[in-house]
C-alpha positions in Angstrom: -43.9 37.4 -128.8 -42.0 34.5 -130.3 -43.0 32.5 -133.4 -44.5 29.1 -132.9 -42.3 26.8 -134.9 -44.9 24.1 -135.2 -47.4 26.3 -137.1 -45.3 29.0 -138.9 -43.2 28.2 -142.0 -39.6 29.2 -142.0 -38.8 32.6 -143.3 -36.8 33.1 -146.5 -33.8 34.1 -144.5 -34.1 31.0 -142.3 -34.3 28.8 -145.4 -31.3 30.5 -147.0 -29.3 30.0 -143.8 -30.2 26.3 -143.7 -29.3 25.9 -147.4 -25.9 27.7 -146.8 -25.2 25.5 -143.8 -26.0 22.4 -145.8 -23.7 23.5 -148.6 -20.9 24.2 -146.2 -21.2 20.7 -144.7 -21.2 19.1 -148.1 -18.2 21.2 -149.1 -16.3 20.2 -145.9 -17.1 16.5 -146.6 -15.9 16.8 -150.2 -12.6 18.4 -149.0 -12.1 15.5 -146.6 -12.7 13.0 -149.4 -10.1 14.9 -151.6 -7.6 14.8 -148.7 -8.1 11.0 -148.4 -7.5 10.6 -152.1 -4.5 12.9 -152.0 -3.1 10.7 -149.2 -3.4 7.6 -151.3 -6.5 6.2 -149.4 -9.4 5.3 -151.7 -12.6 6.5 -150.1 -15.7 4.4 -150.5 -18.0 5.1 -153.4 -20.9 5.5 -151.0 -19.1 8.4 -149.3 -19.1 10.3 -152.7 -22.7 9.4 -153.2 -23.6 10.9 -149.8 -21.8 14.1 -150.6 -23.6 14.4 -154.0 -27.0 13.7 -152.4 -26.3 16.4 -149.8 -25.3 18.9 -152.5 -28.3 18.0 -154.6 -30.6 18.6 -151.6 -29.1 22.0 -150.8 -29.2 23.1 -154.5 -32.9 22.1 -154.7 -33.6 24.1 -151.6 -31.9 27.2 -153.1 -33.8 26.8 -156.3 -37.1 26.6 -154.3 -36.2 29.7 -152.4 -35.4 31.6 -155.7 -38.7 30.7 -157.3 -40.8 31.2 -154.2 -43.3 34.1 -154.5 -45.1 35.7 -151.7 -48.8 35.0 -151.3 -51.1 37.6 -152.7 -54.7 38.4 -151.8 -57.1 37.2 -154.5 -59.7 39.6 -155.8 -62.6 39.7 -153.4 -60.4 38.4 -150.6 -59.6 40.2 -147.3 -56.5 42.3 -147.3 
């Protein structure tokens, strides 16, 4: 039986995969910006800002994954 994506949260592995993909895209964008600069073309400042925002979002997601703790049953609750 498959998981219902509308009601179940992403697993830790799914969240890590998404964060890694986001970092890979940001890295690729940064390498392209470096190549433009190396070719003597000045990239727009907004392009750098977009890369930084993407990196920031991915790092925040990784930090959230690292600090996430599994839920525990409170005393008197059902196990």
